[in-house]
N, C-alpha and C positions, 0 to 999 in steps of 0.2 A: 260302322260310319265311318265316312270318310271326310277327315277336314277341308272345308271350305272355305280360304280366305276373304273370299267376296262377302260371302254370308258375314263372317267373323268383322269384315270392316265396317257393311250394313248394318252390323245390331250394333256397334260403335259409337255410330253415326246416329241411330235413333237413340241411343242411350243418351248421346251429348244433349242434341236436340229439345230434348223435354224435362219438365223442374222437377226439381229435387222430391215436391210432393207427388210427384207420379211413380216414385223409384218403389220398389217393391212389387212391380206387379210385371204380369207375360209381358212380351214384348212380340208384336204382330208383324212378320214380314211375306209381303206381298209374292207371292207363288213359292213360298216355302211350309212344309208341313209345321206345325207346333212343336214335333221331337226333335227336328234339325233344330232347331231354334234355338230350343232348352238344351238341346247336345252341346251347340255353339258357345252357348253362356255358360257352361258349365267350364268347357275347354280356356274360355277367355280368364273365368278364376281362376283355372290353376294355374294361366299364363301370369297373371299379375295384371290383367289388363282392367279389369271390373273386380268388382267385391260383389258375389251374389250368394244367396242362401239355397241351402237345399231343402224343397220341401216333397221330393219324392215320397212316391208311395210305393207300393211293391209290384202294382202293375205299370206306373205311367213315371216319365223322368218330367220332372219339374224342376227348375231352376229361376228364382224370380232374381233378376239385376235389380243391383242396389245401385251402385255409383262405379264411373269410370276412375280408376285410379289416374297417378300422376306417371307412368309408364303406357296409361291408355290414351291420354290425352297426345304424350310426345307421339306417339304410333299415330294418333288421327291427324296431327299439323304435318305431319311427313307425308303422309298418304292423302290429303284432301285433295290436292291436285286431279282430276279426274287425269289427265292428261298425262302426269307425271306415275298415275297407277297403273295405265295402259301400258306405258313405256317398260315400267319395271317388270309387269308381267310378260311382255314381246319379249324383251331380254330374258330373261328366265326359262322361256320358252324354246327358245333358239341353241339356248345351252345347254340342255338338256332335259326342259320339260317341267322340275319341280325343284323345290328350294325350302329350306326351312324358313319357321318366322325369323328369327335373326337374318338370316341373310338378305329375306327381304328387307327389313327394317334396314338394315346398314345399304342395299343398294337404295331403296327409297329416299335414306340419308344424303349418299352422294349425290344423286341426282336434285334434291333440293340445293345442297352445296354448289354444285352446278349452276341451277338457276340464280343464287344469290351473285355467286361472282359473276356470272355474264351482265349482271342487272347493274353490279357496280363498275364494269368494264366502261358499259354505253353509259352511265351514267357520267363517269371521268372524261369521255370522250365529247361527250356534251357539252359538258365543263370547258373544257379545252376551247372548243369552236366556240364559242360565250366569250371567253376571254380575248380568244384574238378578233372579234370583233372591235 
């Protein structure tokens, strides 16, 4: 099965939005098979972005997501903006089409840093305009 970073992000978002009492239950993602979701929960667990429990049997892969880790919340913070997410994917596509998770995370972090710096620059300009009045 191919890793799908969009699906991984959607799983993290879904986990973040549910209450703690809902942990340990399978997650359903629209237009995705349970096999794909369980596979990606396993990958997210392996990557340290979530904690999950493997309750698979011989025939079926089943991973119960328990909670988002600190690293998972950090990734959610940098990938939360749909505009930033699409821009990062567009940059990766232009540069060759694929990238590791670490590179994607670094790119999202840089794009977020740029957004913050631009916001501070605009605020400084506005403050100077107000001081000049």
